[in-house]
N, C-alpha and C positions, 0 to 999 in steps of 0.2 A: 503494499500500500503506500500511500504518500509519506507516512511517517517513517519509512525506511530511508527516504531521502533527506530527512532532517538530521543534521549533525548531532553526534552524541553530546558534545558540549552544550549545544542549544537546549537539548532535552533536560540535561542536568541542571542547567540554569533555571529552567521553567519549574522543576520540581523543588529546587531549593528555594525559589521565590515563594512558591506556594506554601512551603513549610514555614518560612519566616513570617508569612502572612497570618498564620495561625497564632503567632505570639502576639497577642493584642495588649492593650493597656491592663486588663485584668490580670493576665498571666505575669506581666512585668511587676505588678504590685505584689502578687503572690510570691515571686522570687525574692523581692526586696524584704519580705516579712519571714523568709525562711529561717535565718539565724535566731530570731526571737522565737519562732514556733518550735524550733529544735530545743531551745533551752527549757521551755515549759512542756515539753513532750507532746506537742500538738501534731500528731502524725497525719491527720486528715489533710492539712495544708500541704505537707510534704508529698502526700500521695496525689493530691490535685495537680501539683506541678509535674510529678512524675508521669501521671496520665497523659497530660498534654505532650510531654516529651516522648513518650512511647508511642502515642498515636501518630505524631507527626513523623517520627522516624520510621515507623512501619509503613506509613503511606509512601514515603519517598523510596524505601527499599523494596517493599513487596507489593504496594499497590493500595487501591481504595478499599476493596472488600476486606482483606486482612486488617486494615486499620480500623474499620468498623468493629470487627470482631474483638480486637484489642481493646478498644474503647469500651465495649460492653463488659468484658472481663474485669477491667479496671473499675468500672461503675459499680459493679457487684462488690468488689473489694472495698471500695469507698463506703458503700452502704453498710457493710458488715462492721468496719471500723467506727463509723458514726453511731450505729446502734450499741456499740460496746464502749463508747466513750462517755465519760461523765460530762453532763451539761454544766455542772456547778464548778466554777473556777475557784471560788473562795467564799467563805462565810465569815464575816467580821461584824463587830458592834459599832455602834454610833460614834464611839470615841475615835475609831480608826478612820471613819469616813464622815466627819463632822460637816456642818453647814459653813458657809464662809462669813456668817454673821458673828460679830464678836459681842459677847455678853460680859457684863461686869457686876461687882458686887454680889448680892445674894442670888441674883438671877443666874450667875455663872455656876454656882453650886447646884442649883435646881436643874439647870439645863444638862450639866455633866452627869447627874443622876438619871436623867430622862434618856440620855444617850446610851447609857449602859443597858437600857431595856429595849433598844433598837437592834435588829439584826438586818444587815445588808447582804443579800445573796448575789454575788456576781456571777452572771451567766455568760457563757461563750459557746458558740456553735448553733446548729439548728435546733429548734424546739419542735419536735415531731413525735410520731407515734413510737419511735424507738427509744427516745430519752424522756418522754413526758412522765412515765410512772416513776422513774428513778428520781426525777426532780421532786415529785410528791413525797417520796420517802425521805428526802432530805429536808424538805420545808415543813411538813406537818408536825414533826416533833419540836419545832420552834414555837407552836401554839402554847400559851401558857408561861413559857420561858421569856418571851419577849412581848412587849405591848404592841409593837409595830414590826412588821417584816417588810422589807423593800426588796423587790426583784429588779435588779439592774439589767436592763435589756440592751445596753449600749453595744455589747459584742455579740448579740444574737443575729445570726445570718438570715434566718427565716422561721416563720411559724406556720404549721399546717393546722387543719381543723382539730386534730386531737390535742395539740398543744394549746390552741386558743381556748377550747372548752375546758381544759385542765386548769388553766389560770382562773377561770370563773369558778370552777369547782373548789379550787383552793381558797378563794376569797370567801366562799360561803362556809367552808369547814373551819377556817381560822376564826371567822367572825363568831361562829357559835361558841368558840372557846375564849372569846374576849380579845383576840388578837386582830389587828387591821392589817390587810395586805395592800401595799402601795406598789405601783409600777413606775420605775424611773427609766428614762430614755425612750418613752413612748409618748408620741403626740398624736392627736386625732388625725392630723393631715399627713402624718409620716407613714412610712411603709408597715410598721408594726401596728400602728393604729388602724390603718386600712385592712390589714390582715385580720385583726380581731373583729372588725366590723363585718368583713366579708364572711367570716365564719360564724357570724351570728352570736358571738360571745357577749355576755352581759345584756342581751336583748330584753330579757325579762327580769332583770335584777330587782326592779321595784316591786314586781309581784311576788318575788320570793322573800322578801324581808318582812 
């Protein structure tokens, strides 16, 4: 066919250009975060970058169909790692993560005592069916120990229906035991807020109180 008349150097250049095109801004950002991810044992980020590298290399060397197969295999591996990875990054009290407001006099002592009864649960990764129940196992024992539990969503990458409804369920369960559950890093117009609305979380909260 006509492709036989195309010089090998030209074909190689086309394949290399295609592979480089796969390395978009998201991949470059992930590569930049690899040192920090390795320090805290975040293997999902490392596997994500490895997936892109393996799929791109497979496409250049073996072709399109083998690259799809390699991508599917790596996706299953990523799902397995995600399901076995803890969503909870850390649990600290309010003295470790205080507000920026400065209190003085007697108020300072009262605020310090109140901060000791606050627990901040720092989350990282996807909140989905594979991690939701393990999050509940970490948060529910805080009821009665803390007056307020804050779920920090700043490093949460995505929320599925199971995760959204779990947050609603945790809010009700903790409230029955006298502990308020607050969400940080969630705005009504932000992606996490839109996810909660899309999955109908808290839609009937007034009827359940």
